[in-house]
C-alpha positions, 0 to 999 in steps of 0.5 A: 500500499504504501508503494501503491501510495508511493507510486500514487504519489509519484503519479500524482507528482508527476502529472502535476510536474507536466502540469507546471511544465505545460503551464510554464511552456505556456508561460513562456509562449505567452511571454515569447507573444508578449515580447513579440507584441512589445517589438511590434509595439515599439515598431509602431511606436518608431513608425508613428514617431517617424510619422510624426517627425516626417510631418514636423519637417513637412511642416518644417519645409511647408513653413520655409516654402510659404516664407520663400513664397511670400518673399517672392510674392512680394518681389513680384508684387513689387515688380508689378507695381514697378512695371505698371507705370513702366508699360504706361511709359512705354504706351505713351512713348509709342503713341508720340512716336506714332503721332510723329510718324503720323506728321511725318507722312503728312508732311511726306504726302504734302512734299510728294504733292509739292513735288509732282506739282513741281516735277509737272511744273519742270516739265511744262518749263523743260518743254517750253525751254526746248520750244524757245531753244528751237524758236531761239536756234532757228531765229539765230539761223535766220538772222545768221543767213540775213546778216550773211545776205545783207554782208553779200549784198544778195538783196541789191543789184549785181553792179552793188554786188560787183563793187562791194566785192571788188572793194572787199577784194582790193580790186577798187581803188575808190572809197565806197561808203555804202548803200544809201538803204544802209544809211537810214531806218524806217518805221514800217508805215513810212517804207512803201513811201520811202521806197516809191520815192527813192526807187533804185536809188535805195541801191545808190552807192554814197561815195566821197567824191565824183572822182570816186563815182567815176571810178566805180562807173569805169569798173562796172563798164569795164566788167559789164555788171550792170548799172547803178546810182552813186551819191558823192558826199561832196556834192550833197549840202544841208537842205532847208527843211521844209515847213508845212502849215498845220495839219498838212503833208510832213517832210518824208526826211523828219520820218526816217533815222539817218545814220550818224554821219549821213544826215546830209546825204538822206536830207539831200535825197529827200529834201523836197518830199512831203509824205500825205496820209493819203492821195486825196490829200496829196492831190489837194496839197499839189493843187494849192503848191503846183510844181513845188514838192514830191508827194508821196502816200503811205500806201507808195502813190506819189505826185512829181513835182510836174504833176505826174502821178505814180501808184497802183498796187505793190510789186512782188519783189525783194524789198531792201528796207523790208529785209532790214526791218526783218532783220532788225524784228529778228533781232528784237525777236531774238533779244526778246527770245533770250529774255524769255529763255533766261526767264524760263531758265531761272524758273526751271533752275528755281523749281529745280532747286526747290525739288532739291530742297524738297528731296533733301527734306523727303530724304531727311524726313525718310530718314527721320522716319526710319529712325522713328520706325526703328524706335517704335520696333524698340518701344513695341519690343520693350512694351511687349517684353514688359507686357510679358513679363507683367503677364508672367508676374500675374500669372505667377502671382496667381500660381503663388496663390494657388499654391499657398492656398493649397500649402495651407489646406497640406498643412491644415492637413498635416497638423490633423494628421500630426495631432492624431499622430501624436494621440497614437503615439500616447495610444502607442505609448499606453500599450507598451507600457501595459506590454512591458508591464504585462511582460513583467508579470509573465516573467514573473509568473514564470519564474515562480512557475520555474520554482514550483517546477523545480519544488515539484522536481525535488518532491518528485525526486524525494518520491522516486527515492522513496518509491525506491525504498519502497522497492527494496523494502518490497525485495525484502518483503519478497525475500521474506515471502520466500522465506514464508514459503519455507517456513511457512506450510500453510495452505496453497491458496493463501501461497496461491494468494500470494502467487496471485498477489505476487503476480498481481504485485509483479505485474503492478511493480512491473507496470509501476517500473515500467510506468517509473521507468517511462516517468523518470525517462520522461522526467528526464526528458522532460528535465533535459528538455528544460535545461535546453530550453533554458539553455536556449532560453539563455542563449535565445535572451542574449541572443534576443539581447544582442539582437535588441542591441542590433535592432536598436542600432538597426533602428537608429539606423533605419531611423537615418536612413528613414530621416534620409529618405524622407529628406531625399524625398522631400528633395525629389518631392521639391525637385518633381514640384519645380520640374512640374512648375516648370514643364507648366511654365514651359507647356504654357510658353510653348502654348503661347509660342505655337498659338501666337508663332506657330512654332513646335518646340514640344519635340525638340525642347520638352521632356519625354515625361515628368519621371525623366531626370532633368538638371534644374540648371539646365532646365533653367537654362533652357527656359531662359534660352526660350525667353530670350528667344521669345523676347528676340521674336518682337512683336506678336503677328499672329498672322506672321507665318501666313504672311511670311509663307505669302512673302516668302513665296512672292520674294522667291518669285520676285527674286527669279524675275529679278535674276531673269530681268537683270540677266535680259537687262545684262544681255540688252545692254550687251546686245544694245552696245553691240548694236551701237557700236555696230550701227554707229559703224555702219552710220559712218561707213554709210555717211562716208558713202553717202558724201563720196556719191553725193560729190558725184551726183551733185555736180551732175544735177547742178552742173557743178557745186558741191554738197555734204552732209555733216554731222550737227554734233560730235558727241555720238553719232547716233544721237547727232542730227544730220545737216545738209550742206550744199554749195550750189555753183556761183553761190556760197555755202549754205543750208539746203532751207535756204535754197530756193524751190527747184534747188531744194527738189535737185538737192533732194534728187540728189541725196535720194539718188546717192542713197539708191546708188550705194545699195541699188535695188531691182526697182525704182519708183518715182512719183512726180519728182520732176515737177518742180524742175525747169528744162534745164534742169530736167535734161541734167535729171534726166542724164541722172536717170539714164545712169541709174537704169543701167542697174536698175528698172525705172517705175516713174509718174511724170507729166513731163514730155522730156522725162517721157521721152526717155521711157522704153515703155509708156502707160497712160490713163485716158478717159474716153466716156465720163466715169470710164477710164482706159489704159493706153500703153506704148512700146518704145522698145524696137523704135528706131530713133529719128532725128527731124 
């Protein structure tokens, strides 16, 4: 029983030991779980603290950012306030410059109108001057011809011309002063009267003495050149002046103006001549004073002293006085033309000076306009830049306002999150404290449980010792039983019972032994496991302490890394935010450039995405370059691209046209130069050839003399006129315009035939060329025709019989019946010539 009790007690102790060990294991698990929970709490607490630290850092960053934004906002506000008056000033300057340009444009228009009017006046003056110069030169030529003819005494008879030429050539040894007509001047109203009175005596030559007159007369007889009057100065006396009564006739001598020194000659010739207003007055006066005076009227009617009347219509002959009057009038006209030409040239010069002043003023105004346009362009650029900067400041201020509102919302949210984080941190601190208290309580319970396990272990050991003693007692009892079996002879039932009990006890002992062994093994195993677990627990505690130290180090390092990561994250966020702002600005600028200038800068200048790593300095440099490019673009013109393309196309087209024109112009200049060179050469050659032919043909038509062509100026043969100079036989070299009609026709025929003979053609058609020619000239004309007919066939329209005589075929048009014409032809070829 004692053994059973001991064994039961051992079982109970073992059971209790198992329960306590289970409780110890449970407490150890709870302790481990508590430690895990505590580590988790410490992690959450660290994260909460890190979050709180991050929030505080973000709040600090937001505070610094708000400070920067406020500083930037103030600076931008100051710039905005400074730019506003600057923009207004630029607008005023721009308006002032535009006003100046408008004034200059008005002045330019006015000056151009004046210039146009002056150019029209100059053209009118030029035309007037050209006409006056033409008239002046023509008058000069006419005057020159008149003077030459006066010098050659062309209006006088042959006797006068012979005597004057002999005097000039020193062939006549007598003093001839000149003709009477040269000694006086007469008004137009009295010219016919003087011519009627003097008649042929106007050509009378004034000589010094009678011997001079005799010498001249002998020379005329010797040369057989005609007769003439002579007035010796030695026989002219101062005649008494005639006196007229009342309103009667006037002495004609009073109405003429003699040359100084020759008054006696004129008075001598007109001493008995009275000038009457008309024939009736002359007749009345002669009846009152018969045989006393010579009476003459303004129309040239004359009553001689003997009563003979001479008059009638004016003869168509050359009037010496008229030619003198014509020369005087021509000199007066030339003087008037010179005065008028001078005035017109003065007016033209003044107009040129005014035009020069206007052109100079226009150039000055255009230069000023260009300067003002440059200033206006510069002001517009400045205004545009100021406007763009002003608009950028306004937009930046709006962005700052939005960022400020956004930051305030984030700060408020962060403050809320920080308050919540602080509350969570306090809760975590409470939970940490509770977990630490629970862990300490669990460790205390575990320690107590370990003490209980140790106490139970000692009790189990003591009970095992008791069981061992009982076993020993059992063994002794067995020995005693054996001895009893040997000594006791009592009944087999007791023995059997004892045997059964022995068997039972042995079975029980065996079971107990097995159970004891099992229990011992379990105890030893449990103890061993306990020792191992304790050892492991100590190792784990050491590891945990080491891990906790490392964990603390790692936690510190992690906190530092988290701090660095937060800082880097904040920097990255700041960079991303700046990048976002830059991208927004760039997109805005790109949008503005694309909208205003139609330039696509996205592919070339924008980053591929917001995640692309961008250098801030490069971005700022790129932004500055874009701003510079926008600033250099200048004034915004929404249709600049289309206008540029149109103007570019027009420029290319005009450039090509201009190049073609320049090439054509160069070619034309070369061609003109070549043509001028060839033309000048051929013209001079032709002129020389014509002169050679004219030298041959002219004597044939004029029976002598000469004619040639001469350039009027030596500057450029192609620009010079050609003058025909002819020298008929017995006459001076003169211009073709001074010839008679027949001479002009002959000279023209000579020139035409000369031109024709240089390069003859198969046919020569002439239309009544011989009409102005007389019979003598016709013969010479026919000789030239015969010469030409050797190389060409001549078709000629003529009414001259002499010309018809040399023809081979004669075609005539006749009208036998009224309204019906008929052609008659006669062929003279093959008909022998007959001489009657």
